[in-house]
C-alpha positions in Angstrom: -31.1 100.0 -17.9 -28.6 102.5 -19.4 -27.6 104.3 -16.3 -27.8 107.6 -18.3 -31.2 108.7 -17.0 -33.4 108.0 -14.1 -35.8 105.1 -14.6 -39.5 106.2 -14.7 -41.1 102.9 -15.8 -40.6 99.2 -15.8 -41.7 96.6 -18.4 -43.9 93.6 -17.6 -41.8 91.3 -19.7 -39.1 88.9 -18.5 -37.1 90.3 -15.6 -39.1 93.5 -15.1 -36.4 95.8 -16.3 -36.4 99.4 -15.2 -36.6 101.9 -18.1 -35.7 105.5 -18.6 -37.4 107.4 -21.4 -34.3 106.9 -23.5 -34.3 103.1 -23.2 -38.0 102.4 -23.5 -38.1 102.5 -27.3 -35.0 100.4 -27.7 -36.3 97.8 -25.2 -39.7 97.6 -26.8 -38.1 96.9 -30.2 -36.9 93.6 -28.9 -39.1 90.5 -29.4 -41.5 89.8 -26.6 -44.7 91.3 -25.2 -43.8 94.6 -23.7 -46.0 96.9 -21.7 -44.6 99.7 -19.6 -46.0 100.6 -16.2 -45.1 103.4 -13.8 -42.5 102.5 -11.1 -45.2 102.8 -8.4 -46.8 99.7 -9.7 -43.7 97.6 -9.3 -44.6 96.6 -5.8 -47.8 95.0 -7.1 -46.1 92.9 -9.7 -44.5 90.0 -7.9 -42.9 87.1 -9.7 -45.9 85.0 -8.9 -48.4 87.6 -10.3 -46.3 88.6 -13.3 -47.8 86.1 -15.7 -51.4 87.0 -14.7 -50.5 90.7 -15.2 -49.1 89.9 -18.7 -52.2 87.9 -19.6 -54.5 90.7 -18.4 -52.5 93.5 -20.2 -52.3 91.4 -23.4 -56.1 91.0 -23.2 -56.4 94.8 -22.8 -54.2 95.5 -25.8 -56.1 93.0 -27.9 -59.4 94.5 -26.8 -58.2 98.0 -27.5 -57.2 96.9 -31.1 -60.6 95.3 -31.6 -62.3 98.5 -30.3 -60.3 100.7 -32.7 -61.3 98.3 -35.6 -64.9 98.5 -34.6 -64.8 102.3 -34.3 -63.5 102.4 -37.9 -66.4 100.2 -39.1 -68.8 102.5 -37.2 -67.3 105.6 -38.9 -67.8 103.9 -42.3 -71.4 103.0 -41.5 -72.1 106.6 -40.3 -70.7 107.9 -43.6 -72.9 105.6 -45.6 -76.0 106.5 -43.6 -75.2 110.3 -43.9 -74.7 110.0 -47.6 -77.9 108.0 -48.0 -79.8 110.6 -46.0 -78.4 113.4 -48.2 -79.5 111.4 -51.3 -83.0 111.0 -49.9 -83.2 114.6 -48.9 -82.2 115.7 -52.4 -84.7 113.4 -54.0 -87.5 114.7 -51.7 -86.5 118.3 -52.5 -86.6 117.4 -56.2 -90.0 115.7 -55.8 -91.3 118.9 -54.1 -90.1 121.0 -57.1 -91.6 118.6 -59.6 
């Protein structure tokens, strides 16, 4: 894109622009769904298949976000369970003392 550095990736958006490390961030700041892929994948992304790649990658991104959300919920549940276990353990120890 910039002709300053060698392209190492391309973006699945629009015209499949080639991106160097310098241009990637600037390119992804523009409105659209951007997903960078290594140049070796460029042969697989034909204009006919581009839309299906975009749909698949968008699905992966959405699934990844949902997974991160669910992992957060699981961490909260684990904390609650561990705290409850500690409370029960303390109460049992106190019952033994009494």
